Structures are given as structure tokens and as C-alpha cells.
LUMKE-165741 format. One record per residue (C-alpha): residue in one letter; y, x, z. Coordinates in steps of 0.5 Angstrom, whole numbers, plus 500, padded with zeros to 3 digits. Each point is the difference from the previous one (the first is absolute). Last residue first. Example, Ala and Ser with C-alpha at 12.3 -4.5 7.8 and 13.67 -1.06 7.14 Angstrom:
2
<code=s&yy=498&xx=527&zz=514> $
<code=a&yy=493&xx=498&zz=502> $
% end
This chain:
103
<code=e&yy=308&xx=179&zz=313> $
<code=p&yy=494&xx=499&zz=495> $
<code=p&yy=496&xx=506&zz=498> $
<code=l&yy=500&xx=502&zz=493> $
<code=p&yy=495&xx=499&zz=495> $
<code=s&yy=496&xx=505&zz=497> $
<code=l&yy=500&xx=499&zz=492> $
<code=g&yy=496&xx=496&zz=496> $
<code=i&yy=505&xx=495&zz=496> $
<code=a&yy=497&xx=493&zz=501> $
<code=e&yy=496&xx=501&zz=507> $
<code=s&yy=504&xx=505&zz=504> $
<code=w&yy=507&xx=500&zz=497> $
<code=i&yy=500&xx=492&zz=500> $
<code=r&yy=497&xx=500&zz=507> $
<code=n&yy=505&xx=505&zz=502> $
<code=r&yy=506&xx=496&zz=497> $
<code=l&yy=498&xx=494&zz=503> $
<code=e&yy=499&xx=503&zz=507> $
<code=l&yy=507&xx=502&zz=499> $
<code=a&yy=503&xx=494&zz=498> $
<code=q&yy=496&xx=496&zz=506> $
<code=r&yy=503&xx=505&zz=505> $
<code=t&yy=507&xx=498&zz=497> $
<code=p&yy=504&xx=505&zz=495> $
<code=s&yy=507&xx=502&zz=502> $
<code=l&yy=507&xx=498&zz=498> $
<code=l&yy=507&xx=501&zz=503> $
<code=r&yy=505&xx=495&zz=499> $
<code=i&yy=507&xx=502&zz=499> $
<code=r&yy=506&xx=495&zz=502> $
<code=g&yy=499&xx=502&zz=507> $
<code=d&yy=502&xx=507&zz=499> $
<code=d&yy=499&xx=505&zz=505> $
<code=p&yy=494&xx=498&zz=503> $
<code=h&yy=497&xx=497&zz=493> $
<code=v&yy=497&xx=493&zz=502> $
<code=k&yy=493&xx=500&zz=499> $
<code=e&yy=495&xx=497&zz=494> $
<code=t&yy=493&xx=499&zz=500> $
<code=i&yy=496&xx=501&zz=494> $
<code=m&yy=493&xx=497&zz=497> $
<code=g&yy=499&xx=494&zz=504> $
<code=l&yy=500&xx=496&zz=493> $
<code=a&yy=507&xx=497&zz=502> $
<code=r&yy=503&xx=507&zz=501> $
<code=l&yy=497&xx=502&zz=493> $
<code=n&yy=504&xx=494&zz=497> $
<code=t&yy=506&xx=501&zz=503> $
<code=v&yy=500&xx=507&zz=498> $
<code=a&yy=498&xx=498&zz=493> $
<code=n&yy=507&xx=496&zz=500> $
<code=s&yy=504&xx=506&zz=503> $
<code=v&yy=497&xx=504&zz=495> $
<code=t&yy=502&xx=496&zz=494> $
<code=q&yy=507&xx=499&zz=503> $
<code=q&yy=501&xx=507&zz=501> $
<code=p&yy=499&xx=501&zz=492> $
<code=i&yy=494&xx=505&zz=499> $
<code=e&yy=501&xx=507&zz=499> $
<code=e&yy=494&xx=502&zz=504> $
<code=a&yy=504&xx=505&zz=504> $
<code=e&yy=506&xx=496&zz=500> $
<code=a&yy=497&xx=494&zz=502> $
<code=l&yy=496&xx=502&zz=505> $
<code=r&yy=505&xx=504&zz=504> $
<code=r&yy=504&xx=494&zz=500> $
<code=v&yy=495&xx=495&zz=502> $
<code=t&yy=499&xx=505&zz=506> $
<code=c&yy=495&xx=505&zz=502> $
<code=e&yy=501&xx=505&zz=506> $
<code=k&yy=496&xx=507&zz=499> $
<code=g&yy=494&xx=502&zz=504> $
<code=n&yy=496&xx=503&zz=494> $
<code=m&yy=494&xx=495&zz=501> $
<code=h&yy=505&xx=494&zz=501> $
<code=d&yy=504&xx=502&zz=494> $
<code=h&yy=494&xx=501&zz=495> $
<code=f&yy=497&xx=493&zz=503> $
<code=i&yy=507&xx=497&zz=498> $
<code=d&yy=500&xx=503&zz=494> $
<code=h&yy=493&xx=497&zz=498> $
<code=m&yy=502&xx=493&zz=503> $
<code=i&yy=506&xx=500&zz=495> $
<code=i&yy=496&xx=502&zz=494> $
<code=c&yy=495&xx=495&zz=502> $
<code=q&yy=505&xx=494&zz=501> $
<code=n&yy=503&xx=502&zz=493> $
<code=l&yy=494&xx=500&zz=496> $
<code=t&yy=499&xx=493&zz=503> $
<code=w&yy=495&xx=498&zz=505> $
<code=n&yy=495&xx=493&zz=500> $
<code=d&yy=497&xx=500&zz=506> $
<code=g&yy=492&xx=501&zz=502> $
<code=s&yy=502&xx=507&zz=503> $
<code=y&yy=494&xx=504&zz=497> $
<code=k&yy=500&xx=497&zz=493> $
<code=r&yy=508&xx=500&zz=500> $
<code=v&yy=500&xx=507&zz=502> $
<code=r&yy=495&xx=502&zz=495> $
<code=r&yy=503&xx=496&zz=494> $
<code=l&yy=507&xx=504&zz=502> $
<code=m&yy=496&xx=506&zz=500> $
% end
């Protein structure tokens, strides 16, 4: 999967970035709020490692952050349209699954 993401995105993604994007997509598709803390706990990855990956993913245009309405210290993570389109391209061309419509 990592090779396919690198091929279709043109970027040198890390395994942690792929894992984190998968979780962000999953939460997004299930209407859940995704935070760095939740990602770190779910994947048993140090929070600083997740924060670094999130920073890189944001720089790549894959995620957006917004401030949690009840706690300004917490950032809610969502995939961008670009990320959703990349996911669809990988699913349809590389894996052979039907793509989901971008939101």
C-alpha cells in the first residue's frame, strides 16, 4: 500500500503517515472527530510522532485542522478534497475497488 500511495501521490510518504491518513479517512467517513491524541492512542504511536506526521500531511495538502469548539487546545483533523481524490484514485486504479465519491 505504501508503494501505491507514493506512486500516485508523487510524495515520499512514511508508514506512519499512511496509517494516520487511514484513521483520518475512517473517522471522517464515520462522522467522528479525529484528534492527534485519538490517533496516538488508537495506533500506539507516540503523540509527538503523530504530531510530526500531521504537520507533514498538512504541508502536503492532505489534511485540514480546525479548533475544537469546546477546547481551543484541541485540533480536529479532516481529509482535504485532494486527499479524498487521491484515496479514490488509489482504490480504483491500484487496488481495483470502487471509489467513494469525494465530499
